[in-house]
C-alpha positions in Angstrom: 105.1 91.5 91.7 107.9 90.2 93.9 108.9 86.7 92.9 111.3 86.4 95.8 108.6 86.6 98.5 108.3 83.5 100.7 105.3 81.2 100.3 104.3 80.9 103.9 100.6 80.5 104.2 97.6 78.5 102.9 96.6 81.4 100.6 100.0 82.2 99.2 100.2 79.6 96.4 96.7 80.3 95.1 97.2 84.1 95.1 100.5 83.6 93.2 98.8 81.4 90.7 96.1 84.0 90.0 98.7 86.7 89.6 100.8 84.6 87.3 97.8 83.7 85.1 96.7 87.4 85.0 100.2 88.4 84.0 100.5 85.8 81.3 97.1 86.5 79.8 97.6 90.3 79.9 101.0 89.9 78.4 99.6 87.8 75.6 96.9 90.3 74.9 99.5 93.1 74.9 101.7 91.3 72.5 98.8 90.5 70.2 97.6 94.1 70.1 101.0 95.6 69.6 101.9 92.9 67.1 98.8 93.8 65.0 99.7 97.5 65.3 103.2 96.9 64.1 102.0 94.6 61.2 99.5 97.3 60.0 102.1 100.0 60.4 104.5 98.1 58.1 101.8 96.9 55.7 100.2 100.3 55.2 103.2 102.4 55.5 103.7 105.4 53.1 104.9 104.2 49.7 103.6 100.6 50.2 102.2 99.3 46.9 99.3 97.5 48.6 95.9 98.3 47.2 94.0 100.4 49.7 90.8 100.6 47.7 89.8 97.0 47.9 86.7 96.2 49.9 87.6 94.3 53.1 86.0 90.9 53.6 83.5 90.6 56.4 85.1 89.3 59.6 82.2 89.3 62.0 82.7 85.6 62.8 86.3 86.3 63.9 85.2 89.4 65.8 82.4 87.5 67.7 84.7 84.5 68.4 87.5 86.8 69.6 85.2 88.9 71.9 83.5 85.8 73.3 86.8 84.0 74.0 88.3 87.0 75.8 85.1 87.6 77.8 85.0 84.0 79.1 88.8 84.1 79.9 88.5 87.2 82.0 85.2 86.1 83.6 87.0 82.9 84.6 89.8 84.9 86.2 87.2 87.1 88.0 85.4 84.0 89.4 88.7 82.5 90.5 89.8 85.6 92.3 86.4 86.2 93.9 86.3 82.7 95.2 89.7 83.2 96.9 88.6 86.6 98.2 85.5 85.2 99.8 87.4 82.4 101.4 90.0 84.7 102.8 87.5 87.1 104.4 85.1 84.5 105.8 86.8 82.8 108.7 85.9 79.1 109.2 84.8 77.6 112.5 87.4 76.7 115.0 89.8 79.6 114.4 92.1 81.0 117.2 91.1 84.6 117.6 93.7 87.3 118.2 92.8 91.0 118.7 94.7 93.6 116.7 94.3 97.4 117.3 95.9 99.8 114.9 97.1 103.2 116.3 99.4 105.8 114.8 102.0 104.4 114.5 101.9 100.9 116.0 100.1 97.6 116.0 98.8 96.5 119.5 98.3 92.7 119.7 96.4 90.9 122.4 95.9 87.1 122.8 93.0 85.2 124.4 95.3 84.4 127.3 96.0 88.0 128.0 99.5 88.2 126.5 100.2 91.5 124.8 102.7 92.7 122.2 103.5 95.8 120.2 104.4 95.4 116.5 104.9 91.7 116.8 102.5 88.8 116.2 103.2 85.2 117.2 101.2 82.4 115.6 101.4 78.6 115.6 102.1 76.8 112.3 99.3 74.7 110.9 96.5 76.3 112.9 93.7 78.5 111.7 94.3 82.0 113.1 91.7 84.7 112.9 92.6 88.4 113.4 89.8 90.6 114.8 91.0 94.2 113.9 90.0 97.7 114.6 91.6 101.2 114.6 91.8 103.8 117.3 92.2 106.7 115.0 92.5 106.6 111.2 92.3 104.0 108.4 95.2 101.6 108.5 95.9 98.4 106.5 97.2 95.2 108.0 99.4 93.4 105.5 101.6 90.3 105.7 103.2 89.9 102.2 104.6 86.4 102.8 101.1 85.2 103.7 99.5 87.1 100.8 96.9 88.6 103.2 95.9 92.2 103.8 92.9 94.1 105.1 91.9 97.7 105.8 91.5 98.4 109.5 88.8 100.9 110.1 88.0 103.1 113.2 84.6 102.2 114.7 84.4 98.8 113.0 85.7 95.3 113.4 87.3 93.7 110.4 88.5 90.0 110.3 90.9 88.1 108.3 92.3 84.5 108.7 95.1 82.4 107.5 97.1 79.2 108.3 100.9 79.8 108.6 102.6 76.9 106.8 106.3 77.6 107.3 108.1 78.5 110.5 110.0 81.8 110.3 109.9 85.5 110.8 108.0 87.7 108.3 107.4 91.3 107.7 104.2 93.1 108.8 103.3 96.4 107.3 100.6 99.1 107.2 100.0 99.7 103.5 97.6 102.6 103.9 99.0 106.1 104.2 98.0 107.0 107.7 100.1 110.1 108.6 103.6 111.5 108.8 105.1 108.4 110.5 103.4 105.9 108.2 106.7 104.3 107.1 107.5 103.4 110.7 104.3 101.4 111.2 105.7 98.0 110.6 106.5 94.9 112.6 107.1 91.2 112.4 105.1 88.0 112.4 106.7 85.0 114.0 105.4 81.6 112.9 106.3 78.9 115.4 105.9 75.1 115.7 102.9 74.4 118.0 105.0 73.2 120.9 107.3 76.2 120.7 104.3 78.5 120.5 102.8 76.9 123.6 106.0 77.5 125.5 106.1 81.1 124.3 102.6 81.6 125.7 103.5 80.2 129.0 106.7 82.2 129.2 104.8 85.4 128.4 101.8 84.6 130.6 99.5 87.4 131.8 98.0 88.1 135.2 94.6 87.3 133.7 92.9 86.4 130.5 90.9 88.8 128.3 87.7 87.3 129.7 88.8 87.8 133.3 89.9 91.3 132.6 86.6 92.0 130.9 84.7 90.6 133.9 86.5 93.0 136.2 85.6 95.9 133.9 82.0 94.7 133.6 81.7 95.0 137.4 83.8 98.2 137.9 81.9 100.1 135.2 78.6 99.2 136.8 77.3 97.0 134.0 76.6 94.0 136.3 74.1 96.1 138.3 71.7 96.3 135.4 72.5 93.4 133.1 72.7 90.7 135.8 69.1 91.1 136.7 69.6 92.1 140.3 69.4 95.9 140.0 66.4 98.3 139.9 67.0 99.1 136.2 65.5 96.6 133.8 68.1 95.8 131.1 68.5 92.9 128.6 70.3 89.8 129.9 73.6 89.2 128.2 73.8 85.5 128.9 73.9 83.6 125.6 73.3 86.8 123.6 76.5 86.5 121.4 75.7 84.8 118.1 71.9 85.0 118.7 69.2 87.0 117.0 68.2 90.1 118.9 64.7 91.7 118.2 64.8 95.5 118.1 62.3 98.1 119.0 61.8 99.1 115.4 60.6 95.6 114.5 63.8 94.4 112.9 66.2 91.7 114.1 70.0 91.7 114.1 72.5 89.1 114.8 74.6 89.8 118.0 78.1 89.7 116.5 81.1 91.6 117.7 80.1 94.7 115.8 76.7 94.7 117.4 78.2 94.3 120.9 80.6 97.2 120.2 77.8 99.5 119.0 75.6 98.6 122.0 78.4 99.7 124.4 79.4 102.9 122.6 76.1 103.9 121.1 73.3 102.2 123.1 70.5 104.2 121.5 71.5 103.2 118.0 69.8 99.7 118.2 67.4 99.4 121.1 66.3 96.0 122.2 62.5 95.4 121.9 60.5 96.0 125.1 63.4 97.9 126.8 63.7 101.6 127.5 67.0 103.1 126.2 68.4 104.3 129.5 72.0 103.0 129.2 74.6 105.7 129.0 77.1 105.9 126.2 80.7 104.7 126.8 82.0 106.4 123.7 85.2 108.2 124.6 85.1 106.8 128.2 86.8 103.5 127.5 89.7 102.6 125.3 89.6 100.1 122.4 91.7 97.7 124.4 89.1 97.8 127.3 86.3 97.4 124.7 87.9 94.2 123.5 88.0 92.9 127.0 84.3 93.7 127.6 83.3 92.0 124.4 85.4 89.0 125.2 83.6 88.6 128.5 80.2 89.0 127.0 81.0 86.4 124.4 82.0 84.0 127.1 78.7 84.2 128.9 76.7 81.0 128.3 73.0 80.5 128.6 71.1 82.2 131.4 70.6 79.0 133.3 74.3 79.0 134.0 73.9 81.9 136.4 
C-alpha cells in the first residue's frame, strides 16, 4: 500500500478508507492471535509450576461471541467493498465515452471528436468519464493508481470503467497484467485538465472527422448500407434505433443491443441471428481492425429512429 499516492478521483478516498480499515482490523487480529500464542508459550513453558491437570472451564459463550463478532465485521467490510466495486463498474448516465484499445505494447486512445493519442489520455476535471476498452491481442489491464481504478482489458470483449478526475495534474497509467516480453514498457500518462483547458486541447488537436463520420464512411465503403438501409435486394434488419433496444432472435430469446452485441453482429453475424431474417451477412472477423470496428459501432449507435431516414 502506497500512502504517497495522490488522491485524484472520486473513488480514491473511499478505496483508501476500505484499505485502511482492512489493514487496521487485520493487524488487530494478528496482534491478538500472536499475543495469545506468546501468552500461552510463556504460561505453559517447560518448568512452569502451573497445574496442567485442572479441567478447563467451558467458554462456549466467549467462542460464540468472538466468532459472531468477527463474522459481522468482515461481512461489513465485504459489503462496503462490493458496493464500491459495483459503483465503479456500472457507469451512470451522462458519461463522456472515450475508446481505449490495448495492443502489445501500447494504449491507443480515441475521442468522440476523432482525436487520437498513443499512451496518453486527456480528461476534464469534474466530469464523468467512461472508458470503453478492448484488446487487439492478449489480456491487458488498464490501471490508473492515482484514481484507484483498474480493469482487465480482454480481446473480443468490451469492458467499461468510469471515474471523475478531481485534481488537475499528470498521473501514471500502467498495464498491470503480464502481457509479454515488453510488458514493462506498456505505460503512459493521464492528464487531468480544467474544462476550459480541455476544450482548448480538443480544438487544437482536432480531427478531420468524428468517430461517427468515419464510421459512416466505413459503413458505406464496406457495403453495409446496401443491405441495412432498406434499398438493396438483400433483406437485412434495419439499424435505425437498434442500439439500446431489445432484439428478438431466431432461437426465441431476446438480447439487448449493447456495444458487445453490435461487435459480435459485425464479426460473427451467425452467432445471434435476428428473428425472421436469413443469416446471409458475411463475417468481418480479421477483415477490419478494432479501431475501424469502434468507428462502425459509433455510427450505428448514432442512428436514431427509422422515421429519421
